C-alpha positions as CSV (number, residue, x, y, z in Angstrom):
1,X,0.0,0.0,0.0
2,X,1.1,3.6,-0.6
3,X,1.1,6.0,2.3
4,X,-2.1,7.6,0.8
5,X,-4.2,4.4,1.0
6,X,-2.6,2.6,4.0
7,X,-5.8,3.2,6.0
8,X,-8.1,1.8,3.3
9,X,-9.0,-1.3,5.4
10,X,-10.8,1.1,7.9
11,X,-13.3,2.0,5.1
12,X,-14.0,-1.6,3.8
13,X,-17.7,-2.3,4.1
14,X,-18.3,1.0,5.8
15,X,-20.6,3.8,4.6
16,X,-19.0,7.2,4.6
17,X,-20.7,10.2,6.0
18,X,-20.8,13.4,3.9
19,X,-20.1,16.8,5.4
20,X,-20.8,20.2,3.7
21,X,-18.2,23.0,3.8
22,X,-18.3,24.6,7.2
23,X,-20.0,21.7,8.9
24,X,-18.6,20.6,12.2
25,X,-17.3,17.0,12.4
26,X,-16.3,16.9,16.1
27,X,-16.1,19.4,18.9
28,X,-13.4,20.3,21.4
29,X,-14.0,19.1,25.0
30,X,-16.4,16.4,24.0
31,X,-15.9,12.6,24.5
32,X,-13.9,10.9,21.8
33,X,-15.6,7.5,21.3
34,X,-14.6,7.4,17.6
35,X,-11.9,8.7,15.4
36,X,-12.1,9.5,11.7
37,X,-10.6,8.5,8.4
38,X,-10.9,11.2,5.7
39,X,-11.7,9.6,2.4
40,X,-11.9,12.9,0.4
41,X,-12.0,16.6,0.9
42,X,-10.2,19.0,3.2
43,X,-10.8,19.5,7.0
44,X,-9.4,22.1,9.3
45,X,-8.4,21.1,12.9
46,X,-8.4,24.0,15.3
47,X,-8.1,24.9,19.0
48,X,-10.6,27.4,20.6
49,X,-9.8,29.6,23.6
50,X,-12.2,30.5,26.3
51,X,-12.6,33.9,24.8
52,X,-13.7,32.4,21.5
53,X,-10.4,32.9,19.6
54,X,-9.4,30.1,17.2
55,X,-6.0,28.8,16.1
56,X,-5.8,26.4,13.1
57,X,-3.7,23.5,14.0
58,X,-3.5,21.7,10.7
59,X,-5.4,21.0,7.5
60,X,-6.3,17.4,6.9
61,X,-6.4,16.0,3.4
62,X,-7.8,12.8,1.9
63,X,-6.1,9.8,3.5
64,X,-5.6,11.4,6.9
65,X,-6.8,10.3,10.3
66,X,-8.5,12.8,12.5
67,X,-9.2,12.9,16.3
68,X,-7.2,9.8,17.0
69,X,-5.1,11.2,19.8
70,X,-8.1,11.8,22.2
71,X,-9.7,8.5,21.0
72,X,-6.6,6.5,22.2
73,X,-6.0,8.4,25.5
74,X,-9.7,8.3,26.5
75,X,-9.7,12.0,27.4
76,X,-12.0,14.8,26.0
77,X,-11.0,16.1,22.6
78,X,-8.5,18.9,22.6
79,X,-9.4,20.2,19.2
80,X,-12.4,20.7,16.9
81,X,-12.6,19.8,13.2
82,X,-14.8,21.3,10.5
83,X,-15.1,20.6,6.8
84,X,-13.4,23.1,4.5
85,X,-14.7,21.5,1.3
86,X,-17.3,18.8,0.8
87,X,-15.9,15.7,2.6
88,X,-16.5,12.0,2.9
89,X,-15.6,10.6,6.3
90,X,-15.5,7.2,7.9
91,X,-16.0,7.1,11.7
92,X,-14.1,4.3,13.5
93,X,-15.1,3.0,16.9
94,X,-13.2,0.5,19.1
95,X,-15.0,-2.5,17.9
96,X,-14.3,-1.6,14.3
97,X,-10.6,-0.9,15.0
98,X,-10.2,-4.2,16.8
99,X,-11.7,-6.0,13.8
100,X,-9.3,-4.2,11.4
101,X,-6.2,-4.9,13.6
102,X,-7.1,-8.6,13.7
103,X,-7.3,-8.7,9.9
104,X,-4.4,-6.3,9.3
105,X,-1.9,-6.5,12.3
106,X,0.7,-4.7,10.1
107,X,-1.2,-1.5,10.6
108,X,-0.4,-1.3,14.3
109,X,3.0,0.3,13.9
110,X,2.0,2.9,11.3
111,X,-0.9,3.8,13.7
112,X,1.5,4.4,16.5
113,X,3.8,6.5,14.3
114,X,0.8,8.5,13.1
115,X,-0.3,9.0,16.7
116,X,3.2,10.2,17.7
117,X,3.2,12.7,14.9
118,X,-0.2,14.1,16.0
119,X,1.0,14.3,19.6
120,X,4.2,16.2,18.5
121,X,2.0,18.6,16.5
122,X,-0.2,19.3,19.5
123,X,2.9,19.7,21.7
124,X,4.3,22.4,19.4
125,X,1.2,24.5,19.9
126,X,0.5,23.8,23.6
127,X,4.1,24.1,24.5
128,X,4.5,27.6,23.2
129,X,5.0,27.5,19.5
130,X,3.2,30.8,19.3
131,X,6.0,32.5,21.2
132,X,8.6,31.7,18.6
133,X,9.4,34.1,15.8
134,X,7.1,33.8,12.8
135,X,9.8,32.4,10.5
136,X,10.5,29.6,12.9
137,X,6.8,28.8,13.4
138,X,6.5,28.5,9.6
139,X,9.5,26.2,9.4
140,X,8.2,24.0,12.2
141,X,4.7,23.9,10.6
142,X,6.1,22.9,7.2
143,X,8.1,20.1,8.7
144,X,4.9,18.8,10.4
145,X,2.9,18.5,7.2
146,X,2.7,15.1,5.5
147,X,4.2,14.8,2.0
148,X,2.4,13.4,-1.0
149,X,3.9,10.4,-2.9
150,X,5.8,12.8,-5.2
151,X,7.3,14.5,-2.2
152,X,5.3,17.7,-2.4
153,X,3.3,19.4,0.3
154,X,-0.1,20.9,-0.6
155,X,-0.7,24.1,1.3
156,X,-1.4,27.7,0.3
157,X,0.2,30.8,1.9
158,X,-3.2,31.6,3.5
159,X,-3.4,28.1,5.0
160,X,0.1,28.3,6.4
161,X,-0.6,31.8,7.8
162,X,-3.8,30.6,9.5
163,X,-2.0,27.6,11.0
164,X,0.9,29.7,12.6
165,X,-0.9,32.9,13.3
166,X,0.7,35.3,10.8
167,X,-0.2,37.1,7.6
168,X,0.0,35.8,4.1
169,X,2.5,38.6,3.2
170,X,4.8,37.3,6.0
171,X,4.4,33.7,4.8
172,X,5.3,34.7,1.2
173,X,8.4,36.6,2.4
174,X,9.6,33.8,4.6
175,X,9.0,31.1,2.0
176,X,10.9,33.2,-0.6
177,X,13.9,33.4,1.8
178,X,13.6,29.6,2.5
179,X,13.7,29.0,-1.3
180,X,16.7,31.3,-1.7
181,X,18.6,29.3,0.8
182,X,17.7,26.0,-1.0
183,X,15.6,24.6,1.7
184,X,12.5,24.3,-0.4
185,X,11.0,25.1,-3.8
186,X,7.6,26.7,-4.4
187,X,4.9,26.1,-6.9
188,X,1.1,26.6,-7.4
189,X,-0.6,25.6,-4.1
190,X,2.3,23.2,-3.4
191,X,5.8,23.2,-1.9
192,X,8.6,20.7,-2.0
193,X,11.1,20.4,0.9
194,X,14.6,20.1,-0.5
195,X,16.7,20.3,2.7
196,X,14.8,19.1,5.7
197,X,17.9,19.1,7.9
198,X,18.6,22.7,7.1
199,X,15.0,23.7,7.7
200,X,14.9,21.7,10.9
201,X,18.1,23.3,12.2
202,X,16.6,26.8,11.6
203,X,13.3,25.8,13.2
204,X,15.1,25.0,16.4
205,X,16.9,28.3,16.4
206,X,20.3,27.0,15.1
207,X,20.4,29.5,12.2
208,X,19.2,33.0,11.5
209,X,17.7,34.5,8.3
């Protein structure tokens, strides 16, 4: 299986639920008795403050899992998720997951790896990512995004800005500098990381622009 369809067994024999743009899929602080497999579309995952402010955590694309961290730790959800485009989504409860693991035990390790990536992403935000300079926040966000089979990352400047709390103009300037340094190349609605080590060193404060 390719990385894009590795979770396809979760959908076998299951009827997807459709969500319209803007429709809520799950809500922060509610019980997580299921997690979700996104068959198609785009979903934004975000954190809300008590004052009602929102910070986009990531944008999920087709093939992603959503809400799995709270599902596994048994605690209330720490994020909300809403459809950006029309979506088809499979919900997975514990009985269904047990059934899939019995038939496909090889999925256990990828599931743990996916969960670890999600926890790292949450830790970046909860642990004070917002207090880093904008260019470092952008670098860390880019490194957290999954790559497509061709190695590219699909994300617009507006989406990156929303995820890290900065303007599209700032994102464009920073990405241009990253490209000049050879860390990435830019294209229409897509990026390609060319030097992950260099970008990671900068993200941790080891270099200056």
